[in-house]
Structure formats: C-alpha cells, structure tokens
PDB file of the backbone (N, CA, C, O) and the ligand in Angstrom, with CONECT records:
HET     ZN  A 101       1
ATOM      1  N   MET A   1     148.714 105.601 206.478  1.00  0.00           N
ATOM      2  CA  MET A   1     147.989 106.199 205.357  1.00  0.00           C
ATOM      3  C   MET A   1     146.520 105.815 205.455  1.00  0.00           C
ATOM      4  O   MET A   1     146.187 104.679 205.794  1.00  0.00           O
ATOM      5  N   SER A   2     145.670 106.739 205.164  1.00  0.00           N
ATOM      6  CA  SER A   2     144.244 106.435 205.222  1.00  0.00           C
ATOM      7  C   SER A   2     143.556 106.934 203.962  1.00  0.00           C
ATOM      8  O   SER A   2     144.115 107.687 203.164  1.00  0.00           O
ATOM      9  N   ALA A   3     142.332 106.485 203.823  1.00  0.00           N
ATOM     10  CA  ALA A   3     141.562 106.862 202.642  1.00  0.00           C
ATOM     11  C   ALA A   3     140.661 108.038 202.970  1.00  0.00           C
ATOM     12  O   ALA A   3     140.148 108.157 204.083  1.00  0.00           O
ATOM     13  N   LEU A   4     140.480 108.890 201.997  1.00  0.00           N
ATOM     14  CA  LEU A   4     139.487 109.957 202.096  1.00  0.00           C
ATOM     15  C   LEU A   4     138.178 109.373 201.591  1.00  0.00           C
ATOM     16  O   LEU A   4     138.020 109.079 200.406  1.00  0.00           O
ATOM     17  N   ARG A   5     137.250 109.215 202.519  1.00  0.00           N
ATOM     18  CA  ARG A   5     135.969 108.632 202.121  1.00  0.00           C
ATOM     19  C   ARG A   5     135.091 109.689 201.480  1.00  0.00           C
ATOM     20  O   ARG A   5     134.950 110.799 201.995  1.00  0.00           O
ATOM     21  N   VAL A   6     134.505 109.330 200.356  1.00  0.00           N
ATOM     22  CA  VAL A   6     133.610 110.229 199.633  1.00  0.00           C
ATOM     23  C   VAL A   6     132.235 109.559 199.617  1.00  0.00           C
ATOM     24  O   VAL A   6     132.040 108.516 198.993  1.00  0.00           O
ATOM     25  N   VAL A   7     131.285 110.189 200.324  1.00  0.00           N
ATOM     26  CA  VAL A   7     129.939 109.603 200.432  1.00  0.00           C
ATOM     27  C   VAL A   7     129.073 110.127 199.290  1.00  0.00           C
ATOM     28  O   VAL A   7     128.921 111.334 199.102  1.00  0.00           O
ATOM     29  N   CYS A   8     128.508 109.184 198.532  1.00  0.00           N
ATOM     30  CA  CYS A   8     127.744 109.548 197.335  1.00  0.00           C
ATOM     31  C   CYS A   8     126.366 108.886 197.362  1.00  0.00           C
ATOM     32  O   CYS A   8     126.189 107.819 197.949  1.00  0.00           O
ATOM     33  N   ASN A   9     125.399 109.534 196.720  1.00  0.00           N
ATOM     34  CA  ASN A   9     124.066 108.947 196.587  1.00  0.00           C
ATOM     35  C   ASN A   9     124.092 107.797 195.601  1.00  0.00           C
ATOM     36  O   ASN A   9     124.798 107.831 194.593  1.00  0.00           O
ATOM     37  N   GLN A  10     123.299 106.768 195.916  1.00  0.00           N
ATOM     38  CA  GLN A  10     123.159 105.653 194.977  1.00  0.00           C
ATOM     39  C   GLN A  10     122.350 106.112 193.758  1.00  0.00           C
ATOM     40  O   GLN A  10     121.398 106.883 193.879  1.00  0.00           O
ATOM     41  N   VAL A  11     122.745 105.626 192.603  1.00  0.00           N
ATOM     42  CA  VAL A  11     122.008 105.927 191.372  1.00  0.00           C
ATOM     43  C   VAL A  11     120.573 105.411 191.483  1.00  0.00           C
ATOM     44  O   VAL A  11     119.650 106.006 190.927  1.00  0.00           O
ATOM     45  N   SER A  12     120.391 104.309 192.198  1.00  0.00           N
ATOM     46  CA  SER A  12     119.063 103.701 192.329  1.00  0.00           C
ATOM     47  C   SER A  12     118.142 104.473 193.265  1.00  0.00           C
ATOM     48  O   SER A  12     116.958 104.149 193.363  1.00  0.00           O
ATOM     49  N   ASN A  13     118.662 105.488 193.956  1.00  0.00           N
ATOM     50  CA  ASN A  13     117.832 106.285 194.867  1.00  0.00           C
ATOM     51  C   ASN A  13     117.070 107.347 194.075  1.00  0.00           C
ATOM     52  O   ASN A  13     117.676 108.310 193.606  1.00  0.00           O
ATOM     53  N   PRO A  14     115.754 107.189 193.916  1.00  0.00           N
ATOM     54  CA  PRO A  14     115.005 108.137 193.095  1.00  0.00           C
ATOM     55  C   PRO A  14     114.917 109.528 193.722  1.00  0.00           C
ATOM     56  O   PRO A  14     114.614 110.501 193.032  1.00  0.00           O
ATOM     57  N   ARG A  15     115.179 109.627 195.018  1.00  0.00           N
ATOM     58  CA  ARG A  15     115.091 110.930 195.687  1.00  0.00           C
ATOM     59  C   ARG A  15     116.423 111.665 195.693  1.00  0.00           C
ATOM     60  O   ARG A  15     116.498 112.799 196.167  1.00  0.00           O
ATOM     61  N   ALA A  16     117.461 111.046 195.182  1.00  0.00           N
ATOM     62  CA  ALA A  16     118.776 111.682 195.181  1.00  0.00           C
ATOM     63  C   ALA A  16     118.789 112.871 194.229  1.00  0.00           C
ATOM     64  O   ALA A  16     118.264 112.793 193.118  1.00  0.00           O
ATOM     65  N   THR A  17     119.384 113.960 194.665  1.00  0.00           N
ATOM     66  CA  THR A  17     119.584 115.111 193.794  1.00  0.00           C
ATOM     67  C   THR A  17     120.849 114.857 192.990  1.00  0.00           C
ATOM     68  O   THR A  17     121.926 114.671 193.556  1.00  0.00           O
ATOM     69  N   VAL A  18     120.718 114.850 191.686  1.00  0.00           N
ATOM     70  CA  VAL A  18     121.857 114.570 190.818  1.00  0.00           C
ATOM     71  C   VAL A  18     122.323 115.867 190.181  1.00  0.00           C
ATOM     72  O   VAL A  18     121.589 116.496 189.418  1.00  0.00           O
ATOM     73  N   MET A  19     123.553 116.264 190.500  1.00  0.00           N
ATOM     74  CA  MET A  19     124.103 117.494 189.947  1.00  0.00           C
ATOM     75  C   MET A  19     124.403 117.314 188.465  1.00  0.00           C
ATOM     76  O   MET A  19     124.804 116.235 188.027  1.00  0.00           O
ATOM     77  N   THR A  20     124.204 118.378 187.703  1.00  0.00           N
ATOM     78  CA  THR A  20     124.492 118.331 186.270  1.00  0.00           C
ATOM     79  C   THR A  20     125.953 117.943 186.047  1.00  0.00           C
ATOM     80  O   THR A  20     126.855 118.493 186.678  1.00  0.00           O
ATOM     81  N   GLY A  21     126.169 117.010 185.161  1.00  0.00           N
ATOM     82  CA  GLY A  21     127.539 116.598 184.838  1.00  0.00           C
ATOM     83  C   GLY A  21     128.106 115.530 185.760  1.00  0.00           C
ATOM     84  O   GLY A  21     129.286 115.190 185.671  1.00  0.00           O
ATOM     85  N   SER A  22     127.263 114.997 186.651  1.00  0.00           N
ATOM     86  CA  SER A  22     127.747 113.964 187.575  1.00  0.00           C
ATOM     87  C   SER A  22     128.194 112.717 186.816  1.00  0.00           C
ATOM     88  O   SER A  22     127.667 112.371 185.759  1.00  0.00           O
ATOM     89  N   MET A  23     129.187 112.062 187.405  1.00  0.00           N
ATOM     90  CA  MET A  23     129.716 110.827 186.830  1.00  0.00           C
ATOM     91  C   MET A  23     129.263 109.654 187.686  1.00  0.00           C
ATOM     92  O   MET A  23     129.012 109.804 188.882  1.00  0.00           O
ATOM     93  N   ILE A  24     129.165 108.511 187.076  1.00  0.00           N
ATOM     94  CA  ILE A  24     128.822 107.310 187.833  1.00  0.00           C
ATOM     95  C   ILE A  24     130.105 106.638 188.303  1.00  0.00           C
ATOM     96  O   ILE A  24     131.019 106.369 187.523  1.00  0.00           O
ATOM     97  N   GLU A  25     130.139 106.376 189.619  1.00  0.00           N
ATOM     98  CA  GLU A  25     131.244 105.631 190.221  1.00  0.00           C
ATOM     99  C   GLU A  25     130.633 104.412 190.904  1.00  0.00           C
ATOM    100  O   GLU A  25     129.417 104.220 190.875  1.00  0.00           O
ATOM    101  N   ILE A  26     131.468 103.604 191.508  1.00  0.00           N
ATOM    102  CA  ILE A  26     131.002 102.380 192.153  1.00  0.00           C
ATOM    103  C   ILE A  26     131.333 102.450 193.640  1.00  0.00           C
ATOM    104  O   ILE A  26     132.459 102.783 194.011  1.00  0.00           O
ATOM    105  N   CYS A  27     130.346 102.132 194.502  1.00  0.00           N
ATOM    106  CA  CYS A  27     130.607 102.046 195.940  1.00  0.00           C
ATOM    107  C   CYS A  27     131.601 100.913 196.180  1.00  0.00           C
ATOM    108  O   CYS A  27     131.409  99.790 195.716  1.00  0.00           O
ATOM    109  N   GLU A  28     132.676 101.235 196.921  1.00  0.00           N
ATOM    110  CA  GLU A  28     133.722 100.229 197.133  1.00  0.00           C
ATOM    111  C   GLU A  28     133.318  99.165 198.138  1.00  0.00           C
ATOM    112  O   GLU A  28     133.979  98.132 198.244  1.00  0.00           O
ATOM    113  N   LYS A  29     132.240  99.403 198.879  1.00  0.00           N
ATOM    114  CA  LYS A  29     131.807  98.403 199.857  1.00  0.00           C
ATOM    115  C   LYS A  29     130.752  97.455 199.290  1.00  0.00           C
ATOM    116  O   LYS A  29     130.841  96.243 199.487  1.00  0.00           O
ATOM    117  N   CYS A  30     129.749  97.999 198.583  1.00  0.00           N
ATOM    118  CA  CYS A  30     128.642  97.134 198.146  1.00  0.00           C
ATOM    119  C   CYS A  30     128.546  96.995 196.627  1.00  0.00           C
ATOM    120  O   CYS A  30     127.780  96.167 196.135  1.00  0.00           O
ATOM    121  N   GLY A  31     129.302  97.781 195.886  1.00  0.00           N
ATOM    122  CA  GLY A  31     129.307  97.631 194.434  1.00  0.00           C
ATOM    123  C   GLY A  31     128.175  98.334 193.702  1.00  0.00           C
ATOM    124  O   GLY A  31     128.059  98.225 192.482  1.00  0.00           O
ATOM    125  N   GLN A  32     127.335  99.057 194.445  1.00  0.00           N
ATOM    126  CA  GLN A  32     126.244  99.795 193.797  1.00  0.00           C
ATOM    127  C   GLN A  32     126.807 101.001 193.038  1.00  0.00           C
ATOM    128  O   GLN A  32     127.838 101.562 193.411  1.00  0.00           O
ATOM    129  N   SER A  33     126.110 101.383 191.973  1.00  0.00           N
ATOM    130  CA  SER A  33     126.480 102.592 191.235  1.00  0.00           C
ATOM    131  C   SER A  33     126.078 103.824 192.041  1.00  0.00           C
ATOM    132  O   SER A  33     124.998 103.864 192.632  1.00  0.00           O
ATOM    133  N   VAL A  34     126.957 104.829 192.060  1.00  0.00           N
ATOM    134  CA  VAL A  34     126.688 106.069 192.792  1.00  0.00           C
ATOM    135  C   VAL A  34     127.028 107.261 191.905  1.00  0.00           C
ATOM    136  O   VAL A  34     127.757 107.137 190.921  1.00  0.00           O
ATOM    137  N   TRP A  35     126.478 108.432 192.280  1.00  0.00           N
ATOM    138  CA  TRP A  35     126.757 109.677 191.564  1.00  0.00           C
ATOM    139  C   TRP A  35     127.902 110.420 192.233  1.00  0.00           C
ATOM    140  O   TRP A  35     127.921 110.566 193.455  1.00  0.00           O
ATOM    141  N   LEU A  36     128.859 110.892 191.435  1.00  0.00           N
ATOM    142  CA  LEU A  36     129.930 111.768 191.927  1.00  0.00           C
ATOM    143  C   LEU A  36     129.830 113.069 191.140  1.00  0.00           C
ATOM    144  O   LEU A  36     130.000 113.078 189.921  1.00  0.00           O
ATOM    145  N   SER A  37     129.553 114.169 191.843  1.00  0.00           N
ATOM    146  CA  SER A  37     129.369 115.447 191.143  1.00  0.00           C
ATOM    147  C   SER A  37     130.720 116.021 190.718  1.00  0.00           C
ATOM    148  O   SER A  37     131.749 115.705 191.314  1.00  0.00           O
ATOM    149  N   PRO A  38     130.712 116.864 189.686  1.00  0.00           N
ATOM    150  CA  PRO A  38     131.970 117.475 189.235  1.00  0.00           C
ATOM    151  C   PRO A  38     132.668 118.266 190.337  1.00  0.00           C
ATOM    152  O   PRO A  38     133.887 118.177 190.487  1.00  0.00           O
ATOM    153  N   ALA A  39     131.902 119.044 191.113  1.00  0.00           N
ATOM    154  CA  ALA A  39     132.533 119.857 192.161  1.00  0.00           C
ATOM    155  C   ALA A  39     133.118 118.978 193.258  1.00  0.00           C
ATOM    156  O   ALA A  39     134.163 119.300 193.824  1.00  0.00           O
ATOM    157  N   THR A  40     132.445 117.867 193.560  1.00  0.00           N
ATOM    158  CA  THR A  40     132.974 116.962 194.582  1.00  0.00           C
ATOM    159  C   THR A  40     134.252 116.293 194.086  1.00  0.00           C
ATOM    160  O   THR A  40     135.202 116.127 194.851  1.00  0.00           O
ATOM    161  N   ALA A  41     134.283 115.914 192.832  1.00  0.00           N
ATOM    162  CA  ALA A  41     135.495 115.297 192.284  1.00  0.00           C
ATOM    163  C   ALA A  41     136.680 116.249 192.398  1.00  0.00           C
ATOM    164  O   ALA A  41     137.784 115.834 192.750  1.00  0.00           O
ATOM    165  N   ILE A  42     136.448 117.528 192.099  1.00  0.00           N
ATOM    166  CA  ILE A  42     137.524 118.527 192.199  1.00  0.00           C
ATOM    167  C   ILE A  42     137.934 118.732 193.651  1.00  0.00           C
ATOM    168  O   ILE A  42     139.120 118.825 193.966  1.00  0.00           O
ATOM    169  N   THR A  43     136.925 118.804 194.542  1.00  0.00           N
ATOM    170  CA  THR A  43     137.206 119.003 195.965  1.00  0.00           C
ATOM    171  C   THR A  43     138.065 117.866 196.514  1.00  0.00           C
ATOM    172  O   THR A  43     138.985 118.093 197.300  1.00  0.00           O
ATOM    173  N   VAL A  44     137.756 116.656 196.095  1.00  0.00           N
ATOM    174  CA  VAL A  44     138.528 115.492 196.554  1.00  0.00           C
ATOM    175  C   VAL A  44     139.974 115.587 196.069  1.00  0.00           C
ATOM    176  O   VAL A  44     140.909 115.337 196.830  1.00  0.00           O
ATOM    177  N   GLN A  45     140.149 115.948 194.803  1.00  0.00           N
ATOM    178  CA  GLN A  45     141.510 116.083 194.262  1.00  0.00           C
ATOM    179  C   GLN A  45     142.299 117.134 195.037  1.00  0.00           C
ATOM    180  O   GLN A  45     143.461 116.924 195.385  1.00  0.00           O
ATOM    181  N   GLU A  46     141.645 118.280 195.303  1.00  0.00           N
ATOM    182  CA  GLU A  46     142.328 119.368 196.015  1.00  0.00           C
ATOM    183  C   GLU A  46     142.656 118.963 197.448  1.00  0.00           C
ATOM    184  O   GLU A  46     143.747 119.244 197.943  1.00  0.00           O
ATOM    185  N   ALA A  47     141.703 118.300 198.116  1.00  0.00           N
ATOM    186  CA  ALA A  47     141.919 117.895 199.511  1.00  0.00           C
ATOM    187  C   ALA A  47     143.067 116.895 199.614  1.00  0.00           C
ATOM    188  O   ALA A  47     143.886 116.964 200.531  1.00  0.00           O
ATOM    189  N   MET A  48     143.113 115.961 198.658  1.00  0.00           N
ATOM    190  CA  MET A  48     144.178 114.952 198.698  1.00  0.00           C
ATOM    191  C   MET A  48     145.537 115.574 198.404  1.00  0.00           C
ATOM    192  O   MET A  48     146.553 115.139 198.947  1.00  0.00           O
ATOM    193  N   ALA A  49     145.555 116.589 197.547  1.00  0.00           N
ATOM    194  CA  ALA A  49     146.820 117.256 197.240  1.00  0.00           C
ATOM    195  C   ALA A  49     147.360 117.995 198.463  1.00  0.00           C
ATOM    196  O   ALA A  49     148.571 118.131 198.635  1.00  0.00           O
ATOM    197  N   LEU A  50     146.441 118.472 199.312  1.00  0.00           N
ATOM    198  CA  LEU A  50     146.837 119.240 200.495  1.00  0.00           C
ATOM    199  C   LEU A  50     147.143 118.358 201.699  1.00  0.00           C
ATOM    200  O   LEU A  50     147.838 118.791 202.619  1.00  0.00           O
ATOM    201  N   ASN A  51     146.638 117.131 201.706  1.00  0.00           N
ATOM    202  CA  ASN A  51     146.797 116.269 202.878  1.00  0.00           C
ATOM    203  C   ASN A  51     147.410 114.933 202.484  1.00  0.00           C
ATOM    204  O   ASN A  51     146.712 114.046 201.992  1.00  0.00           O
ATOM    205  N   PRO A  52     148.721 114.786 202.701  1.00  0.00           N
ATOM    206  CA  PRO A  52     149.405 113.561 202.295  1.00  0.00           C
ATOM    207  C   PRO A  52     148.974 112.320 203.091  1.00  0.00           C
ATOM    208  O   PRO A  52     149.310 111.199 202.709  1.00  0.00           O
ATOM    209  N   ASP A  53     148.234 112.510 204.190  1.00  0.00           N
ATOM    210  CA  ASP A  53     147.753 111.346 204.942  1.00  0.00           C
ATOM    211  C   ASP A  53     146.729 110.543 204.138  1.00  0.00           C
ATOM    212  O   ASP A  53     146.567 109.342 204.350  1.00  0.00           O
ATOM    213  N   TRP A  54     146.047 111.210 203.223  1.00  0.00           N
ATOM    214  CA  TRP A  54     145.069 110.507 202.408  1.00  0.00           C
ATOM    215  C   TRP A  54     145.771 109.950 201.175  1.00  0.00           C
ATOM    216  O   TRP A  54     146.102 110.678 200.239  1.00  0.00           O
ATOM    217  N   SER A  55     145.983 108.660 201.202  1.00  0.00           N
ATOM    218  CA  SER A  55     146.716 108.037 200.104  1.00  0.00           C
ATOM    219  C   SER A  55     145.813 107.736 198.921  1.00  0.00           C
ATOM    220  O   SER A  55     146.284 107.588 197.794  1.00  0.00           O
ATOM    221  N   ARG A  56     144.530 107.648 199.177  1.00  0.00           N
ATOM    222  CA  ARG A  56     143.602 107.356 198.093  1.00  0.00           C
ATOM    223  C   ARG A  56     142.212 107.797 198.500  1.00  0.00           C
ATOM    224  O   ARG A  56     141.960 108.105 199.665  1.00  0.00           O
ATOM    225  N   ARG A  57     141.313 107.824 197.529  1.00  0.00           N
ATOM    226  CA  ARG A  57     139.928 108.128 197.849  1.00  0.00           C
ATOM    227  C   ARG A  57     139.151 106.819 197.894  1.00  0.00           C
ATOM    228  O   ARG A  57     139.465 105.871 197.175  1.00  0.00           O
ATOM    229  N   GLU A  58     138.143 106.783 198.741  1.00  0.00           N
ATOM    230  CA  GLU A  58     137.284 105.612 198.837  1.00  0.00           C
ATOM    231  C   GLU A  58     135.854 106.079 198.629  1.00  0.00           C
ATOM    232  O   GLU A  58     135.297 106.795 199.461  1.00  0.00           O
ATOM    233  N   ILE A  59     135.268 105.672 197.522  1.00  0.00           N
ATOM    234  CA  ILE A  59     133.886 106.038 197.226  1.00  0.00           C
ATOM    235  C   ILE A  59     132.969 105.071 197.954  1.00  0.00           C
ATOM    236  O   ILE A  59     133.087 103.858 197.786  1.00  0.00           O
ATOM    237  N   ILE A  60     132.054 105.598 198.765  1.00  0.00           N
ATOM    238  CA  ILE A  60     131.048 104.735 199.389  1.00  0.00           C
ATOM    239  C   ILE A  60     129.680 105.403 199.284  1.00  0.00           C
ATOM    240  O   ILE A  60     129.565 106.626 199.211  1.00  0.00           O
ATOM    241  N   CYS A  61     128.649 104.561 199.278  1.00  0.00           N
ATOM    242  CA  CYS A  61     127.283 105.072 199.155  1.00  0.00           C
ATOM    243  C   CYS A  61     126.741 105.474 200.532  1.00  0.00           C
ATOM    244  O   CYS A  61     127.329 105.147 201.563  1.00  0.00           O
ATOM    245  N   VAL A  62     125.627 106.178 200.528  1.00  0.00           N
ATOM    246  CA  VAL A  62     125.039 106.652 201.786  1.00  0.00           C
ATOM    247  C   VAL A  62     124.688 105.490 202.724  1.00  0.00           C
ATOM    248  O   VAL A  62     125.029 105.552 203.905  1.00  0.00           O
ATOM    249  N   PRO A  63     124.015 104.425 202.241  1.00  0.00           N
ATOM    250  CA  PRO A  63     123.715 103.316 203.163  1.00  0.00           C
ATOM    251  C   PRO A  63     124.976 102.698 203.772  1.00  0.00           C
ATOM    252  O   PRO A  63     124.990 102.385 204.962  1.00  0.00           O
ATOM    253  N   CYS A  64     126.025 102.519 202.980  1.00  0.00           N
ATOM    254  CA  CYS A  64     127.267 101.957 203.526  1.00  0.00           C
ATOM    255  C   CYS A  64     127.912 102.935 204.508  1.00  0.00           C
ATOM    256  O   CYS A  64     128.476 102.515 205.518  1.00  0.00           O
ATOM    257  N   ALA A  65     127.835 104.223 204.221  1.00  0.00           N
ATOM    258  CA  ALA A  65     128.405 105.225 205.130  1.00  0.00           C
ATOM    259  C   ALA A  65     127.701 105.187 206.482  1.00  0.00           C
ATOM    260  O   ALA A  65     128.316 105.431 207.520  1.00  0.00           O
ATOM    261  N   SER A  66     126.406 104.878 206.458  1.00  0.00           N
ATOM    262  CA  SER A  66     125.656 104.845 207.716  1.00  0.00           C
ATOM    263  C   SER A  66     126.069 103.669 208.586  1.00  0.00           C
ATOM    264  O   SER A  66     125.732 103.630 209.769  1.00  0.00           O
ATOM    265  N   GLU A  67     126.793 102.710 208.018  1.00  0.00           N
ATOM    266  CA  GLU A  67     127.240 101.542 208.786  1.00  0.00           C
ATOM    267  C   GLU A  67     128.671 101.684 209.291  1.00  0.00           C
ATOM    268  O   GLU A  67     129.172 100.811 209.999  1.00  0.00           O
ATOM    269  N   VAL A  68     129.330 102.786 208.928  1.00  0.00           N
ATOM    270  CA  VAL A  68     130.693 103.008 209.408  1.00  0.00           C
ATOM    271  C   VAL A  68     130.637 103.285 210.896  1.00  0.00           C
ATOM    272  O   VAL A  68     129.908 104.175 211.337  1.00  0.00           O
ATOM    273  N   THR A  69     131.398 102.532 211.674  1.00  0.00           N
ATOM    274  CA  THR A  69     131.325 102.678 213.129  1.00  0.00           C
ATOM    275  C   THR A  69     132.528 103.429 213.696  1.00  0.00           C
ATOM    276  O   THR A  69     132.466 103.931 214.818  1.00  0.00           O
ATOM    277  N   GLU A  70     133.621 103.513 212.935  1.00  0.00           N
ATOM    278  CA  GLU A  70     134.777 104.219 213.467  1.00  0.00           C
ATOM    279  C   GLU A  70     134.512 105.732 213.485  1.00  0.00           C
ATOM    280  O   GLU A  70     133.606 106.238 212.824  1.00  0.00           O
ATOM    281  N   LYS A  71     135.328 106.415 214.257  1.00  0.00           N
ATOM    282  CA  LYS A  71     135.181 107.866 214.384  1.00  0.00           C
ATOM    283  C   LYS A  71     135.406 108.517 213.022  1.00  0.00           C
ATOM    284  O   LYS A  71     136.365 108.191 212.322  1.00  0.00           O
ATOM    285  N   ILE A  72     134.528 109.427 212.656  1.00  0.00           N
ATOM    286  CA  ILE A  72     134.691 110.094 211.369  1.00  0.00           C
ATOM    287  C   ILE A  72     134.785 111.602 211.562  1.00  0.00           C
ATOM    288  O   ILE A  72     134.284 112.155 212.541  1.00  0.00           O
ATOM    289  N   LEU A  73     135.425 112.235 210.625  1.00  0.00           N
ATOM    290  CA  LEU A  73     135.554 113.685 210.603  1.00  0.00           C
ATOM    291  C   LEU A  73     134.906 114.139 209.306  1.00  0.00           C
ATOM    292  O   LEU A  73     135.337 113.759 208.217  1.00  0.00           O
ATOM    293  N   LEU A  74     133.877 114.947 209.432  1.00  0.00           N
ATOM    294  CA  LEU A  74     133.169 115.396 208.231  1.00  0.00           C
ATOM    295  C   LEU A  74     133.807 116.665 207.684  1.00  0.00           C
ATOM    296  O   LEU A  74     134.171 117.569 208.436  1.00  0.00           O
ATOM    297  N   MET A  75     133.935 116.715 206.381  1.00  0.00           N
ATOM    298  CA  MET A  75     134.474 117.900 205.727  1.00  0.00           C
ATOM    299  C   MET A  75     133.303 118.799 205.329  1.00  0.00           C
ATOM    300  O   MET A  75     132.322 118.328 204.754  1.00  0.00           O
ATOM    301  N   ALA A  76     133.407 120.065 205.628  1.00  0.00           N
ATOM    302  CA  ALA A  76     132.369 121.014 205.217  1.00  0.00           C
ATOM    303  C   ALA A  76     132.362 121.113 203.690  1.00  0.00           C
ATOM    304  O   ALA A  76     133.391 120.907 203.048  1.00  0.00           O
ATOM    305  N   PRO A  77     131.204 121.427 203.113  1.00  0.00           N
ATOM    306  CA  PRO A  77     131.159 121.585 201.658  1.00  0.00           C
ATOM    307  C   PRO A  77     132.145 122.668 201.209  1.00  0.00           C
ATOM    308  O   PRO A  77     132.268 123.716 201.844  1.00  0.00           O
ATOM    309  N   SER A  78     132.833 122.397 200.121  1.00  0.00           N
ATOM    310  CA  SER A  78     133.783 123.380 199.577  1.00  0.00           C
ATOM    311  C   SER A  78     133.003 124.498 198.892  1.00  0.00           C
ATOM    312  O   SER A  78     131.830 124.322 198.564  1.00  0.00           O
ATOM    313  N   PRO A  79     133.648 125.652 198.672  1.00  0.00           N
ATOM    314  CA  PRO A  79     132.973 126.728 197.920  1.00  0.00           C
ATOM    315  C   PRO A  79     132.466 126.232 196.569  1.00  0.00           C
ATOM    316  O   PRO A  79     131.393 126.639 196.122  1.00  0.00           O
ATOM    317  N   GLY A  80     133.226 125.360 195.918  1.00  0.00           N
ATOM    318  CA  GLY A  80     132.800 124.824 194.626  1.00  0.00           C
ATOM    319  C   GLY A  80     131.554 123.974 194.740  1.00  0.00           C
ATOM    320  O   GLY A  80     130.676 124.023 193.879  1.00  0.00           O
ATOM    321  N   GLN A  81     131.476 123.185 195.820  1.00  0.00           N
ATOM    322  CA  GLN A  81     130.289 122.353 196.025  1.00  0.00           C
ATOM    323  C   GLN A  81     129.072 123.211 196.346  1.00  0.00           C
ATOM    324  O   GLN A  81     127.973 122.930 195.869  1.00  0.00           O
ATOM    325  N   VAL A  82     129.259 124.255 197.151  1.00  0.00           N
ATOM    326  CA  VAL A  82     128.145 125.155 197.476  1.00  0.00           C
ATOM    327  C   VAL A  82     127.649 125.840 196.206  1.00  0.00           C
ATOM    328  O   VAL A  82     126.442 125.952 195.989  1.00  0.00           O
ATOM    329  N   ALA A  83     128.574 126.295 195.370  1.00  0.00           N
ATOM    330  CA  ALA A  83     128.198 126.952 194.113  1.00  0.00           C
ATOM    331  C   ALA A  83     127.440 125.982 193.208  1.00  0.00           C
ATOM    332  O   ALA A  83     126.487 126.367 192.531  1.00  0.00           O
ATOM    333  N   GLU A  84     127.870 124.729 193.203  1.00  0.00           N
ATOM    334  CA  GLU A  84     127.209 123.717 192.381  1.00  0.00           C
ATOM    335  C   GLU A  84     125.776 123.480 192.861  1.00  0.00           C
ATOM    336  O   GLU A  84     124.855 123.359 192.052  1.00  0.00           O
ATOM    337  N   ILE A  85     125.599 123.417 194.159  1.00  0.00           N
ATOM    338  CA  ILE A  85     124.252 123.210 194.732  1.00  0.00           C
ATOM    339  C   ILE A  85     123.356 124.401 194.381  1.00  0.00           C
ATOM    340  O   ILE A  85     122.211 124.220 193.967  1.00  0.00           O
ATOM    341  N   LYS A  86     123.883 125.620 194.549  1.00  0.00           N
ATOM    342  CA  LYS A  86     123.087 126.822 194.237  1.00  0.00           C
ATOM    343  C   LYS A  86     122.688 126.843 192.765  1.00  0.00           C
ATOM    344  O   LYS A  86     121.554 127.183 192.429  1.00  0.00           O
ATOM    345  N   ALA A  87     123.615 126.482 191.897  1.00  0.00           N
ATOM    346  CA  ALA A  87     123.320 126.476 190.460  1.00  0.00           C
ATOM    347  C   ALA A  87     122.248 125.432 190.138  1.00  0.00           C
ATOM    348  O   ALA A  87     121.379 125.663 189.298  1.00  0.00           O
ATOM    349  N   GLU A  88     122.320 124.278 190.816  1.00  0.00           N
ATOM    350  CA  GLU A  88     121.350 123.217 190.567  1.00  0.00           C
ATOM    351  C   GLU A  88     119.956 123.653 191.032  1.00  0.00           C
ATOM    352  O   GLU A  88     118.962 123.408 190.347  1.00  0.00           O
ATOM    353  N   VAL A  89     119.892 124.295 192.192  1.00  0.00           N
ATOM    354  CA  VAL A  89     118.609 124.785 192.708  1.00  0.00           C
ATOM    355  C   VAL A  89     118.036 125.838 191.759  1.00  0.00           C
ATOM    356  O   VAL A  89     116.843 125.825 191.457  1.00  0.00           O
ATOM    357  N   ALA A  90     118.888 126.746 191.294  1.00  0.00           N
ATOM    358  CA  ALA A  90     118.427 127.799 190.373  1.00  0.00           C
ATOM    359  C   ALA A  90     117.926 127.186 189.069  1.00  0.00           C
ATOM    360  O   ALA A  90     116.920 127.629 188.514  1.00  0.00           O
ATOM    361  N   ARG A  91     118.642 126.148 188.577  1.00  0.00           N
ATOM    362  CA  ARG A  91     118.255 125.502 187.324  1.00  0.00           C
ATOM    363  C   ARG A  91     116.875 124.848 187.486  1.00  0.00           C
ATOM    364  O   ARG A  91     116.043 124.917 186.582  1.00  0.00           O
ATOM    365  N   ARG A  92     116.642 124.218 188.638  1.00  0.00           N
ATOM    366  CA  ARG A  92     115.365 123.535 188.856  1.00  0.00           C
ATOM    367  C   ARG A  92     114.212 124.519 189.062  1.00  0.00           C
ATOM    368  O   ARG A  92     113.061 124.208 188.753  1.00  0.00           O
ATOM    369  N   ASN A  93     114.525 125.698 189.582  1.00  0.00           N
ATOM    370  CA  ASN A  93     113.467 126.673 189.852  1.00  0.00           C
ATOM    371  C   ASN A  93     113.215 127.598 188.665  1.00  0.00           C
ATOM    372  O   ASN A  93     112.302 128.422 188.692  1.00  0.00           O
ATOM    373  N   ALA A  94     114.028 127.453 187.631  1.00  0.00           N
ATOM    374  CA  ALA A  94     113.895 128.355 186.474  1.00  0.00           C
ATOM    375  C   ALA A  94     112.610 128.055 185.700  1.00  0.00           C
ATOM    376  O   ALA A  94     112.326 128.709 184.696  1.00  0.00           O
TER     377      ALA A  94
HETATM  378 ZN    ZN A 101     127.541 100.921 199.271  1.00  0.00          ZN2+
END
C-alpha cells in the first residue's frame, strides 16, 4: 500500500496562488501550513476511490516535494482542477 502524495503551496509563500475556498492542511514532513484547493481535495478523493493501491493521502509542501528522491509519477490536472484555475484567473482579471 502506498500514499497518494498531494503537493501543496505553503501558506507562508506570498507568491502562491490561493484558490477560492482553499483549506489549510499541514505538510506531513515539515509541519508547515499549506493550501489545499477544493478541486484538488475532490480529485484526491476520486483518485483514491479508483485506485486501491493508495491507502491514504500524504499532504506535502512544495519544498518537501522537491527533496523526494524516489521515482514519482505525476498526475495530470483533473478537469475540476483546470476549471478551478480558469475560474481563479477570470476572477483576478475581472
Ligand atoms: Zn513540508
């Protein structure tokens, strides 16, 4: 069984784009607060429901993710995540 790693921006990163409705979670490696967007939370739930190999989710921040040395497989953004990004860009440009 393995964990589905979810890479999130640190709350302390002033350049991080924060999606509307994001929740604060904690990086499991360093304990920093991170943002988890609503669409990402849903995507994680759906992915875990479809793949029994992922027994749990592991929230980690971008700096901690950059230190992961094992082979990783990146998941493409889900349609929900893409829609969330587009809505956020439109909201900022309005
Ligand atoms: Zn971290």
